C-alpha positions in Angstrom: 11.6 12.0 -0.5 9.1 14.7 1.3 6.9 14.8 -1.6 6.5 10.8 -2.0 5.8 10.3 2.2 3.3 13.3 1.7 1.6 11.7 -1.5 2.1 8.3 0.7 0.3 9.8 3.2 -2.5 11.4 0.8 -3.1 7.9 -0.9 -3.3 6.0 2.0 -5.8 8.1 3.6 -8.5 8.4 0.5 -8.2 4.6 -0.1 -8.6 4.1 3.9 -11.7 6.1 3.4 -12.8 4.4 0.5 -12.5 1.3 2.0 -14.3 1.8 5.3 -17.4 3.5 3.2 -17.2 0.5 0.5 -16.9 2.8 -1.9 -15.0 0.7 -4.6 -14.3 1.6 -8.2 -12.0 2.2 -10.9 -10.8 5.0 -8.8 -10.1 2.9 -5.8 -8.3 0.7 -8.0 -6.4 4.2 -8.8 -6.1 5.2 -5.2 -4.7 1.9 -4.6 -2.0 1.7 -7.5 -1.2 4.9 -6.6 -0.2 4.2 -2.7 1.3 0.8 -3.6 3.5 2.8 -6.1 4.7 5.9 -4.0 5.3 3.3 -0.9 7.4 1.6 -2.7 9.6 4.4 -3.0 9.8 5.0 0.6 12.0 3.5 3.3 9.0 1.6 4.2 9.3 -0.9 0.8 12.5 -3.3 2.5 10.3 -4.2 5.7 6.9 -4.7 3.7 9.1 -7.2 1.1 10.5 -8.9 4.1 6.7 -9.3 5.9 5.7 -10.7 2.8 8.4 -13.0 1.7 8.2 -14.3 5.2 4.2 -14.8 5.3 4.5 -16.8 2.0 7.5 -19.2 3.1 5.4 -19.7 6.4 2.3 -20.7 4.7 4.3 -22.8 2.0 5.8 -24.6 4.9 2.4 -25.6 6.2 
């Protein structure tokens, strides 16, 4: 768990700086995929899935 959380923090930080500097390419796509993969294995996955489902339901009801 500790390794996963630190990888999520690392990938998130790198992705933040790539997006901020507008340096988007193949490397940024790899970082984004890694961030999503490791984020899915943390405790944050369930609230994120719940939020996404709620947003999809809200948009479909508009």
